[in-house]
C-alpha positions as CSV (number, residue, x, y, z in Angstrom):
1,M,2.2,-2.4,5.3
2,R,1.3,1.2,6.1
3,S,-1.2,1.7,9.0
4,K,-2.6,5.0,7.7
5,G,-5.1,5.7,4.8
6,N,-6.3,2.4,3.3
7,G,-4.3,0.6,6.0
8,L,-7.3,1.0,8.3
9,E,-9.3,-1.4,6.1
10,T,-6.5,-3.9,6.3
11,L,-6.5,-3.6,10.1
12,K,-10.2,-4.3,10.1
13,L,-9.7,-7.4,8.0
14,I,-7.0,-8.6,10.4
15,E,-9.5,-8.3,13.2
16,Q,-12.0,-10.3,11.2
17,L,-9.4,-13.0,10.8
18,R,-8.5,-12.8,14.5
19,L,-4.8,-12.1,13.8
20,Q,-4.4,-9.2,16.2
21,S,-1.9,-11.1,18.4
22,D,0.3,-11.8,15.3
23,V,0.7,-8.1,14.3
24,I,3.9,-6.2,15.2
25,P,4.4,-2.5,14.8
26,A,7.7,-1.2,13.3
27,S,10.4,0.0,15.6
28,S,10.7,3.7,16.3
29,S,13.9,3.8,14.3
30,A,11.9,3.1,11.1
31,K,11.2,6.8,10.9
32,H,14.8,7.4,9.9
33,R,15.2,7.1,6.2
34,Y,18.1,7.7,3.9
35,L,18.9,8.6,0.3
36,W,22.1,7.8,-1.6
37,S,22.8,11.2,-3.0
38,G,26.0,12.7,-4.3
39,Q,27.9,9.5,-3.6
40,K,27.0,9.7,0.0
41,L,24.3,8.2,2.3
42,R,22.2,11.2,3.5
43,K,19.5,11.1,6.2
44,L,16.1,12.5,5.1
45,P,14.8,15.2,7.4
46,S,12.2,14.3,9.9
47,G,11.2,17.7,11.1
48,P,11.3,21.4,10.2
49,I,14.8,22.1,11.7
50,S,16.4,19.1,10.0
51,M,14.7,20.1,6.8
52,L,16.4,23.5,6.8
53,M,19.8,21.9,7.6
54,S,19.7,19.1,5.1
55,P,21.3,19.7,1.7
56,L,18.5,17.6,0.3
57,T,15.7,20.0,1.4
58,R,17.2,23.3,2.6
59,T,15.6,25.2,-0.3
60,A,12.2,23.6,0.3
61,P,10.6,26.7,1.9
62,F,11.5,28.8,-1.2
63,A,10.3,26.0,-3.5
64,A,7.0,25.8,-1.6
65,M,6.5,29.6,-1.7
66,K,7.2,29.6,-5.4
67,E,4.8,26.7,-6.0
68,L,1.9,28.7,-4.6
69,F,2.1,30.9,-7.7
70,V,2.7,28.3,-10.4
71,K,-0.2,28.2,-12.8
72,K,-2.5,25.2,-12.7
73,S,-2.2,22.8,-15.5
74,T,-5.1,22.2,-17.9
75,L,-3.8,18.7,-18.8
76,S,-5.9,15.7,-17.7
77,D,-2.7,13.9,-16.8
78,E,1.0,14.2,-17.1
79,S,4.2,12.3,-16.0
80,I,5.4,12.5,-12.4
81,S,8.6,14.1,-13.5
82,S,6.8,16.7,-15.6
83,F,4.4,17.6,-12.7
84,M,7.1,17.8,-10.0
85,T,9.5,19.8,-12.2
86,R,6.8,22.2,-13.2
87,R,5.6,22.8,-9.6
88,F,8.8,22.4,-7.5
89,G,11.7,22.4,-9.8
90,R,14.0,19.7,-11.2
91,H,16.0,19.1,-8.0
92,Y,12.9,17.9,-6.1
93,A,11.7,15.9,-9.0
94,E,15.0,14.1,-9.4
95,S,16.2,13.9,-5.8
96,L,13.0,13.2,-3.8
97,L,10.0,12.0,-5.8
98,D,12.1,9.9,-8.2
99,P,13.5,7.6,-5.4
100,L,10.1,7.6,-3.7
101,T,8.5,6.4,-6.9
102,T,11.3,3.8,-7.2
103,G,10.4,2.5,-3.7
104,I,6.7,2.0,-4.6
105,Y,6.6,1.3,-8.3
106,A,10.2,0.5,-9.4
107,G,9.3,2.6,-12.3
108,D,10.2,5.6,-14.5
109,T,8.9,9.0,-13.4
110,H,9.1,10.2,-17.0
111,K,6.5,7.6,-18.0
112,L,4.4,7.1,-14.8
113,S,1.2,9.1,-14.3
114,I,1.0,11.6,-11.5
115,R,-2.8,11.2,-11.5
116,S,-2.7,7.5,-11.0
117,C,0.4,7.1,-8.9
118,F,0.1,10.1,-6.6
119,P,-3.6,11.1,-6.9
120,S,-3.5,13.4,-3.9
121,L,-0.9,15.7,-5.5
122,Y,-2.9,15.7,-8.7
123,E,-6.1,16.5,-6.9
124,W,-4.6,19.3,-4.7
125,E,-3.5,21.1,-7.8
126,R,-6.8,20.5,-9.6
127,D,-9.0,21.6,-6.7
128,F,-6.9,24.2,-5.0
129,G,-4.5,25.4,-7.7
130,S,-1.5,24.4,-5.6
131,V,-0.1,21.3,-4.0
132,C,1.0,23.3,-0.9
133,R,-2.3,25.1,-0.6
134,G,-4.1,21.8,-1.0
135,M,-2.1,20.2,1.8
136,L,-3.1,23.0,4.1
137,L,-6.8,23.4,3.0
138,K,-7.8,19.8,2.2
139,R,-10.9,18.6,4.0
140,R,-9.8,16.0,6.6
141,P,-12.1,13.0,6.8
142,A,-14.3,12.7,9.8
143,R,-12.6,10.7,12.6
144,R,-14.2,7.3,12.6
145,A,-14.5,5.2,15.7
146,R,-11.6,2.8,15.9
147,S,-11.1,-0.3,18.0
148,P,-8.3,-0.3,20.6
149,F,-6.3,-2.6,18.2
150,Q,-6.7,-0.2,15.3
151,E,-5.8,2.8,17.5
152,Q,-2.7,1.1,18.8
153,I,-1.3,-0.1,15.5
154,S,-2.1,3.1,13.6
155,R,0.4,4.9,15.9
156,A,3.2,3.2,14.1
157,P,3.8,4.2,10.4
158,I,4.0,0.6,9.3
159,F,3.4,-2.9,10.6
160,S,4.0,-6.5,9.8
161,F,3.4,-10.0,11.4
162,K,5.6,-12.0,13.7
163,D,6.0,-14.7,11.0
164,G,6.1,-12.3,8.1
165,M,3.7,-11.0,5.5
166,E,2.5,-14.5,4.3
167,T,0.5,-14.7,7.6
168,L,-2.3,-12.7,6.0
169,P,-2.8,-14.7,2.7
170,N,-2.4,-17.9,4.6
171,A,-5.2,-16.9,7.1
172,L,-7.4,-15.8,4.2
173,G,-6.8,-19.2,2.5
174,D,-7.8,-21.0,5.7
175,A,-10.9,-18.9,6.1
176,L,-12.0,-19.5,2.5
177,A,-10.8,-23.1,2.2
178,S,-14.1,-24.7,1.4
179,H,-14.7,-22.2,-1.5
180,L,-11.3,-22.4,-3.2
181,E,-10.4,-24.2,-6.4
182,Y,-6.7,-24.3,-7.1
183,N,-5.0,-24.8,-10.5
184,S,-8.1,-23.9,-12.4
185,T,-7.8,-22.0,-15.7
186,V,-10.7,-20.1,-17.3
187,A,-11.3,-21.0,-20.9
188,K,-14.4,-19.0,-21.8
189,L,-17.0,-16.7,-20.3
190,H,-20.7,-16.7,-21.2
191,S,-22.9,-13.7,-20.2
192,S,-26.7,-13.5,-19.9
193,P,-28.9,-10.8,-18.4
194,N,-29.2,-12.5,-15.0
195,E,-25.9,-14.5,-14.6
196,I,-22.5,-15.1,-15.9
197,E,-21.0,-18.6,-16.6
198,V,-17.3,-19.4,-16.3
199,E,-16.1,-22.4,-18.3
200,L,-12.8,-23.9,-17.2
201,T,-10.3,-25.7,-19.4
202,D,-11.2,-29.1,-17.9
203,G,-14.9,-28.5,-19.0
204,T,-16.2,-27.6,-15.6
205,K,-18.8,-24.8,-15.7
206,I,-19.5,-22.4,-12.8
207,T,-22.5,-20.1,-12.8
208,A,-22.5,-16.9,-10.7
209,D,-24.6,-13.8,-10.1
210,H,-21.4,-11.7,-10.4
211,L,-17.8,-12.4,-11.3
212,F,-14.7,-10.6,-10.0
213,S,-11.3,-10.9,-11.5
214,T,-8.3,-9.8,-9.5
215,I,-5.6,-11.4,-11.7
216,P,-3.0,-9.2,-13.6
217,A,-4.5,-7.4,-16.5
218,A,-2.1,-8.9,-19.1
219,K,-3.0,-12.4,-17.8
220,L,-6.7,-11.7,-18.3
221,A,-6.3,-10.1,-21.8
222,P,-6.2,-13.4,-23.8
223,L,-9.6,-14.3,-22.5
224,F,-11.1,-11.4,-24.5
225,K,-8.9,-11.7,-27.6
226,D,-11.6,-13.3,-29.9
227,Q,-14.5,-11.4,-28.4
228,H,-13.3,-7.9,-28.1
229,R,-9.8,-7.0,-29.5
230,E,-9.8,-3.5,-28.1
231,L,-10.5,-4.7,-24.6
232,S,-7.8,-7.4,-24.9
233,S,-5.3,-4.8,-26.2
234,L,-6.1,-2.3,-23.4
235,L,-5.6,-5.0,-20.7
236,M,-2.3,-6.2,-22.3
237,S,-1.0,-2.6,-22.4
238,I,-0.9,-2.4,-18.6
239,T,2.6,-3.7,-18.2
240,C,4.5,-4.7,-15.1
241,A,8.1,-4.2,-13.7
242,S,10.1,-7.1,-12.5
243,V,12.3,-6.9,-9.4
244,A,15.1,-9.1,-8.0
245,V,15.1,-9.3,-4.2
246,V,18.3,-10.3,-2.5
247,R,18.0,-11.0,1.2
248,L,21.1,-11.2,3.4
249,G,21.4,-12.5,6.9
250,Y,24.2,-12.1,9.4
251,F,24.5,-13.7,12.9
252,R,26.0,-10.4,14.2
253,K,25.6,-6.7,13.9
254,V,27.5,-5.6,10.8
255,M,26.4,-1.9,10.4
256,K,25.9,1.1,12.6
257,K,23.1,2.8,10.7
258,K,19.6,2.4,12.1
259,G,16.4,3.2,10.2
260,F,14.1,1.9,7.6
261,G,16.7,1.8,4.8
262,Y,17.7,3.9,1.8
263,L,16.6,4.5,-1.8
264,I,18.7,5.7,-4.8
265,P,17.6,8.4,-7.3
266,S,18.0,7.2,-10.9
267,C,20.3,10.2,-11.6
268,E,22.9,8.5,-9.4
269,K,23.3,5.7,-11.9
270,E,23.7,2.9,-9.3
271,R,22.8,-0.7,-10.2
272,I,20.5,-1.3,-7.3
273,L,17.2,0.4,-6.4
274,G,17.7,0.5,-2.6
275,C,17.9,-1.5,0.6
276,V,15.7,-2.1,3.6
277,F,17.2,-2.6,7.1
278,D,14.8,-5.4,8.1
279,S,16.3,-6.3,11.4
280,A,16.2,-2.6,12.5
281,V,12.6,-2.1,11.3
282,F,11.2,-5.2,12.8
283,P,13.5,-6.5,15.6
284,D,10.6,-8.6,16.9
285,Q,11.3,-10.9,13.9
286,N,14.9,-11.4,14.8
287,Q,15.9,-15.0,15.7
288,I,18.8,-13.8,17.9
289,P,19.4,-10.3,19.4
290,E,22.5,-9.4,17.5
291,E,21.5,-10.5,14.0
292,T,21.4,-8.2,10.9
293,R,18.9,-8.7,8.1
294,L,19.0,-6.7,4.9
295,T,16.9,-6.7,1.7
296,V,18.4,-5.3,-1.5
297,M,16.1,-4.5,-4.5
298,I,17.5,-4.8,-8.0
299,G,15.9,-4.3,-11.5
300,G,12.7,-2.5,-12.1
301,T,12.3,-0.4,-15.3
302,R,15.6,1.2,-14.4
303,N,17.6,-2.0,-15.0
304,P,15.1,-4.5,-16.5
305,S,17.8,-7.0,-17.7
306,A,19.1,-7.5,-14.2
307,V,16.4,-10.0,-13.3
308,N,17.8,-12.3,-16.0
309,D,21.2,-12.5,-14.4
310,S,22.4,-15.5,-12.3
311,K,21.6,-15.6,-8.6
312,E,25.3,-15.6,-7.9
313,N,25.8,-12.4,-9.8
314,L,22.8,-10.7,-8.2
315,K,24.2,-11.7,-4.8
316,M,27.6,-10.2,-5.7
317,L,25.9,-7.0,-7.0
318,A,24.1,-6.7,-3.7
319,L,27.2,-7.3,-1.6
320,N,29.3,-4.9,-3.6
321,S,26.7,-2.2,-3.3
322,L,26.3,-2.6,0.4
323,E,30.1,-2.3,0.8
324,K,30.1,0.9,-1.2
325,H,27.0,2.4,0.4
326,L,27.1,1.1,4.0
327,G,30.7,-0.1,4.5
328,V,29.5,-3.6,5.1
329,D,32.1,-6.0,3.8
330,A,31.3,-9.1,5.9
331,E,30.3,-12.4,4.2
332,P,26.6,-13.1,5.0
333,D,25.6,-16.3,6.9
334,A,22.4,-16.7,4.9
335,V,21.4,-15.5,1.4
336,S,18.1,-15.7,-0.5
337,V,17.7,-14.5,-4.1
338,R,14.2,-14.3,-5.5
339,I,12.9,-12.9,-8.8
340,A,9.5,-11.3,-8.7
341,R,8.6,-11.3,-12.4
342,S,5.9,-8.9,-13.7
343,A,5.4,-7.9,-10.0
344,I,4.5,-4.2,-10.0
345,P,2.0,-2.7,-12.5
346,Q,3.1,0.5,-14.2
347,Y,0.5,3.2,-14.4
348,F,1.6,5.2,-17.4
349,V,0.3,8.6,-18.3
350,G,-3.3,8.2,-19.4
351,H,-3.9,5.2,-17.1
352,M,-7.2,6.6,-15.8
353,E,-8.6,7.1,-19.3
354,K,-7.6,3.6,-20.1
355,I,-9.4,2.2,-17.0
356,D,-12.5,4.2,-17.9
357,R,-12.5,2.8,-21.4
358,I,-12.0,-0.8,-20.1
359,G,-15.0,-0.2,-17.7
360,T,-17.2,1.1,-20.5
361,I,-16.5,-1.9,-22.7
362,L,-16.9,-4.4,-19.9
363,A,-20.2,-2.9,-18.8
364,R,-21.5,-3.5,-22.4
365,I,-20.3,-7.1,-23.0
366,Y,-20.1,-8.5,-19.5
367,P,-22.3,-6.3,-17.2
368,R,-22.0,-8.9,-14.4
369,M,-18.2,-8.8,-14.2
370,T,-15.9,-6.5,-12.3
371,L,-12.1,-6.1,-12.6
372,T,-10.1,-5.2,-9.6
373,G,-6.6,-6.0,-8.2
374,N,-3.4,-4.1,-8.4
375,S,-3.4,-3.6,-12.2
376,F,-6.0,-0.9,-11.9
377,L,-6.4,1.4,-8.9
378,G,-3.5,1.0,-6.5
379,V,-0.5,-1.4,-6.4
380,S,-0.3,-2.1,-2.6
381,V,-2.0,-4.7,-0.5
382,N,-3.8,-2.0,1.4
383,D,-5.2,-0.5,-1.9
384,C,-6.4,-3.9,-3.1
385,I,-8.2,-4.6,0.2
386,A,-9.8,-1.2,0.4
387,N,-10.9,-1.1,-3.3
388,S,-12.4,-4.6,-3.0
389,K,-14.4,-3.6,0.0
390,R,-15.7,-0.5,-1.8
391,I,-16.6,-2.5,-4.9
392,V,-18.6,-5.1,-3.0
393,E,-20.4,-2.5,-0.8
394,S,-21.4,-0.5,-3.9
395,L,-22.9,-3.7,-5.5
396,V,-24.7,-4.6,-2.3
397,L,-26.3,-1.1,-2.1
398,K,-27.6,-1.3,-5.7
399,P,-31.3,-2.0,-5.9
C-alpha cells in the first residue's frame, strides 16, 4: 500500500490494531520502475536529468509548456484518454497514463473517467486552468502531527507486512470477532424514521440505527430490484474487471533487473498487463537470501477472456512473457495461479453523476443507509479506509 495521501489513515488504523512491528517498508530499489515500450524494457525517469535523457519523456518540458495554454474544458467529465491527449498529446496519453491506469484499474482509458480515476488532474484543470499550473499552485494541506511510526513508514513510497497483506484483514477480524456474523445473506430491508431493519434469508432480523454496505455495487443491486428499479439498475451498471494473477518463485536469482516492476501500454499489444518484482520490492519477505519472486498480471478489460483460460495456459503465458521481456527462461520452483473475478470496479465517464443519483435515491427510500466500499469513491484499500472514516465522522458530528 502507498504510505502517502490516504495511506496515513491506514497507518493510523495499523497503530490502533497494534501491528506496527509487522509493517515493512519497501526497498529503496522500488523507486525504479519500467515500461515495456517499443519492444524494449525502458526505465522510467526518476529525476529531471533522466527525464530529459529518456525517450519516454524527453519532450515532457515542451509538452508541459504547451499544456499551460490549452483551453480549459467545459465538460463535467471525460475519458482519461481524451483528457490527456487534449492537454499533453497522444504520446503521453498512450505511453504513460495508459499503463499507469492499467496498473491501478486494469481498465480502458477510452472509457474510464478522469474525474473519478484521477481527481487531482481533473481538479487542477478546473480550478487553475492547467494541470501543470495546478501542480505548482495547489494548496498544500497543513502538516499534521504524526507519530514516530507514521513518520518512519511515510518515508517509503509503499509498505506491506512481514507475512503479507492478509495481516490487516486478519487483525481486523480478530478485533471485531464478537460482532461478526459469517455466511449471512440479506433478503430484505425495512426502513422507518428512527431505525432500519435487516432481514436475513434464514429469517433472522437485525435492527440498527444506521446501516453501512461495503459490498460490490452489482452484488447489492438485486436487493433493490423490486423496490426501486432505477437504483438497482444504477448499481448494476458499476461493472468490474477480472484479473488473473500468476506468482512465480525461484530458489535462486534469475534476473539482473532491480526495481518495482514494469507495466505495458495497451498499444504494445502484449498479452499480459505487467509484472511486479516482489522479491526486490520486499526482500524482508524472502525465505532465503537468493530467491526470486515475481507476480504477473493478466486479463483486465484489455484481455477479459484470459481469466477463463486454464491455469496451465496462464502459467505458460506468464513464463513466455517473462522470457521475452526479462530474458528469464528458468523453470520456476513454485507457481500459484489465482483468478480475481470482478475484482476492480470500473469508474466510467459520468461515474460521479451516477454516484450522486444513487445517493439522492437512497436518501429518500433508506435515509439510514450509507453505501461505501471500492465501487464508489476509490478502488484501493487506503481509499476504502479513509472514506469509511470520513463517513462515520460526518455522521457522528450530525446533531
